[in-house]
C-alpha positions in Angstrom: 174.8 -61.8 187.0 176.5 -63.3 189.8 174.3 -61.6 192.3 177.3 -60.6 194.6 177.0 -57.4 196.6 179.8 -55.5 198.5 177.3 -54.7 201.4 175.2 -57.1 203.2 171.7 -56.6 202.5 172.6 -54.6 199.4 170.9 -55.0 196.1 172.8 -57.2 193.3 174.6 -55.1 191.1 172.2 -54.4 187.7 169.3 -55.0 190.1 166.9 -51.9 191.5 166.1 -51.7 194.9 162.4 -52.4 195.3 160.2 -49.2 195.1 158.7 -50.0 198.6 162.3 -49.7 200.1 162.9 -46.2 198.8 161.5 -43.2 200.8 158.3 -41.3 199.7 160.3 -38.5 198.3 162.7 -40.8 196.3 159.6 -42.7 194.9 158.0 -39.4 193.6 161.5 -38.3 192.2 161.8 -41.4 190.2 158.4 -41.7 189.1 158.2 -38.1 187.9 161.5 -37.9 186.2 161.7 -37.6 182.5 162.7 -40.9 180.8 164.3 -41.4 177.3 161.7 -44.4 176.8 158.6 -42.4 177.3 156.6 -44.3 174.9 158.1 -47.5 175.7 155.5 -49.8 177.3 157.2 -53.1 176.9 157.4 -53.3 180.7 153.9 -54.1 181.1 154.4 -57.8 179.9 156.8 -58.1 183.1 154.1 -56.5 185.6 153.3 -58.6 188.4 149.5 -57.8 187.8 149.5 -59.1 184.3 150.2 -62.7 185.5 147.0 -64.9 185.2 147.0 -65.9 188.8 145.9 -62.1 189.9 142.3 -60.9 189.8 142.3 -57.6 187.9 139.7 -56.6 190.1 142.2 -55.8 193.0 143.8 -53.2 190.7 140.4 -51.9 189.5 138.0 -52.1 192.6 134.7 -50.4 192.3 134.8 -47.6 194.7 137.5 -46.6 197.5 135.7 -47.5 200.7 134.9 -50.9 202.7 135.9 -54.1 200.6 137.5 -51.9 197.8 140.0 -50.6 200.3 141.0 -54.2 201.0 141.5 -54.8 197.4 143.5 -51.5 196.9 145.8 -52.2 199.7 146.6 -55.9 198.4 147.1 -54.7 194.8 149.4 -51.9 196.4 151.1 -54.6 198.4 151.8 -56.9 195.4 153.1 -53.9 193.5 155.6 -52.8 196.2 156.8 -55.8 196.9 156.8 -58.3 194.2 156.5 -56.5 190.8 159.7 -55.9 189.0 158.6 -52.9 187.1 156.7 -50.7 189.7 158.7 -47.8 188.9 157.9 -48.0 185.2 154.3 -48.3 186.0 154.0 -45.4 188.6 156.0 -43.2 186.1 153.7 -44.1 183.4 150.7 -43.4 185.5 151.6 -40.2 186.6 152.6 -39.0 183.3 149.6 -39.9 181.6 147.4 -39.0 184.3 145.8 -42.5 184.7 142.5 -41.7 186.6 141.5 -45.2 187.8 143.0 -48.1 189.7 146.2 -48.7 191.2 149.3 -48.1 189.0 152.8 -48.5 190.3 152.0 -49.3 193.8 149.7 -46.1 194.1 146.0 -45.9 194.5 144.1 -43.0 192.5 144.6 -40.8 196.0 148.0 -41.5 196.3 148.5 -40.3 192.8 146.6 -37.0 193.4 148.6 -36.6 196.5 152.1 -36.9 194.5 150.9 -34.6 191.8 149.7 -31.8 194.4 153.0 -32.1 196.3 155.0 -31.8 193.0 153.0 -28.8 192.1 153.4 -27.2 195.3 157.2 -27.8 195.3 157.5 -26.3 191.7 155.5 -23.3 192.8 158.0 -22.9 195.9 161.0 -23.3 193.6 159.6 -21.0 190.9 159.2 -18.3 193.7 
């Protein structure tokens, strides 16, 4: 891949924009849309959190206040700015209802919020 782009600052052809650059609505849309490879979890090997230099405690802190909040924010920052599979991870977490930890750059509370908004949107569209 040459990495050339037609627009300054654009993402090279064949590469996806970092998940954090997308709007919240686009992140939710991409994370919740059905995928053909629903059971394919090979993306996990490429996840930034799987690298040995990262402490898994940041992705699965005990609690959600005080020092745990700092760990959660650190994990979210790493996911959103450095992880090449953040979209697949977010989709997996939302699809499977992962109850604990930071997945796809989203905390437990973030995922609950996404699910509530999606449910409200479905209710509005169904009415």
